N, C-alpha and C positions, 0 to 999 in steps of 0.2 A: 566421861571420858574427854570429849571435848570443851564443856563445861571449864572442868579442873586444869587444863591444857588452856583454854584463853584465859582461866584468871590468873592465873602464875603469869603468861607473858602479858599480862594489861601492867600486874605491879612491877615485873622485872622492867619493863619497859619504862615505866613513870622514873623508878627510881634510879635508871641509867641516860634516860635524857635530861635531869636535872643536877645530872653529877657533868656531863656531858658542859652544858650551858655555861655552870661553875667554870669549869677547865677553861671556856670560850673568851669568858669574862675577863680571867684574870693573867690571860697567854696572847690573847690577839684581840679581838671583839672589837672593831671601830662604832661598832654602837649594841644599845639592849638589840634593840630589834632581832640584828645580827647573830647575835650570840644566843636567841632562840631558834635562830632558820636553818644552822649548820647545823646542828643535831639531827633535825628533821630532813639534812640532805641523806646524812649515813646513814639512819633509818630505811628511811625511801631505795634508797638505793637497795640494800638488802632484801627489802620487798620486792622493787619488782626485778631484780635477778632470781629470786626465787620464784615466782610468777614462772620467769620466761622457763625455769627448769619442772615446774608444774606442766606447761602447758609440753614441755617435749614428751614427758613420762607419760601425758595424758594422749597423745598423740602418736609414741614412737617412733619421734623424730631426734636428730642426731640435735646434741647440746650443746650450742656457740659455744665459742671458748670464751669471749667476752663474758657471759655469762656467769662461769666459773671464777673467772677474775674480779669480778665488781660482786661475786658476795662474798669471796675472800678479802679483798679491801674491804668494804663496808663491815664485816665482821671487825677485821683487824681494827679501823680505826675507833669502831666504838668501846672493843678491849682497851686499847690503848688509851681516849679520855678517861675510861672510869682508873685504871691505873694511875693516870696523872693525878686525878683529883685525892686521891688517898698514898702518896708517893712521900710525900711532905712528914708524915706522920709513921712511917717504918714500913719493913716489907709484909707485914700485918695488915697494917690498915690497905695496905695497895690491894694484897687478896682478897681483903673483905671487900673493898669497894669494887674490885672486878666482877664479884661473884654476878651482880646483876644483870651484867654483858651477855654473860656466859649463859646464865640461867634462862635470858633474853632469848638468843640465838637457839637453846637447844628447846627449848617452847614452840619457837617461831618451826623450827624443823620436824619436830614431831605433827604440827596441828597441819603444816602441807602433806606428812605422810598422812594422817587421818583422811584427808581429802582425796588426796590418791586414790589409797587404800577401797573408800567408799567408791567410788566411779566405779574400778576395777569390778568392785561386788555389785554394783548396778550392773555391770552391763553384763557379768555370768547368771541374775537374774531372768534377764532381759532374753538371753539368747544361753542355754544351758552348756550347748557343745562348742562353744566357742574356745575356752582352752584347749581343749583335743582338736580342733581343725587346727587352730596358731601353732602346735606341737607337731602337726601331721605336716612332713614335705610332700609337696605333689612333686611325683616322678613323673620324668618324660619314656611314651610310648618306647620300645624299644623296636625298634621295625627290621633293623638286620637278623631278628630272631625270627621274625613271625615266617613264617613259610609262604612260599610262592602259592597265591591262588593258581586250581586247577582246570583248566579246563571242562566243563561241563562235557558228557559222553552227548555224542551224537545220536540219537537214536532213534534209528528209520524206521519209518511208520509201516506197518507189513499191510498189504490190499484189502480190504475185507472180503469176503464172499459172496461174489455177483457182481463184483468189479474187476476190472483188467489190470496186471499188471504194469507198469509201464518196461518200457522194453529194455533197457540198462537196470534195473531190479534184479537185486542178488534173492534167488531163492532161500526160501524161508529158511531153511535148517542152517544154510551156510552165514545167510544174515545174522543169525541169531546166537552161532557160534562165535562170531566177530565181534558182536557187539558184548558177549561174555567174556570173550579173550580181553576186550578192550575195557573194561570196568574192571575185572579181576587186573589188568596192568597197572591200572591207576591208586587202584588200593586190593593189594591180594590178603588182606585179615579182610574182606570185607562179606558177608555173611548171608545166607544164602534167603532170608528174608528181604534180606536190604537189595540182593539183587533182583526180585522177584519186583521191588516197588519201582525199582530202578526201570524193568524190562513190563512193567505191565501186566504181570504176569500173575499165578496165583502162585501162592506161597513154597507149594509141593513143588513146583514146576525150576521156580528161582533155585532149589536146593536142587532138583533134578540138572538140570542146566550148570550148577558150581560142582557137582561131584563129577562129572563126565567132564570139565575142562580143565580141574586137577586130576583125573586120571589120563587124560592125554597125553598130561603134562608130564608126570610122571615116569608115563613110557616113553614120550619124547626124548 
């Protein structure tokens, strides 16, 4: 595909170049060297502006307005030169003379498309997840909807057997009831197993404490 497009572009560029040389020699060239160099500046401007467009597409940059204007001006200039080459022989000759310029511009833009798509395919091969990540928009975390952190329940250590309880210690049963009430106040849906883990007791004891606390709350 690339070889065919390049071949068409080369033939169109050759014919369009000599049409422009003939027009410049006839209408305003100061010397033969200028007649051969001026068409090169027209085609060179098309090339330079297309390279800028390719660069911007490759790195996802905004295209400068100057590049678009330069491309449009270069296309208009080469098209006008080819039309002037055949206009003296009538509208049909002018249209036929303009065709190489049109074919050159279309072929050149097709080459740019092949280059751009080839690089995009190479990026996908190197990083298969890139298109999905490019389409995914990052979302900022919503701190307003997050629940406020709950303070951890304070569980007082119960004196072990053989140790003296501190003077201000709460009796064991009352201390347990206060702990269970505090835990259930923070999480009314806490299960007996979770309550047992929080208190450091057996699961059966945790269920018993929860049942007693719920029964006492219902009676109150």
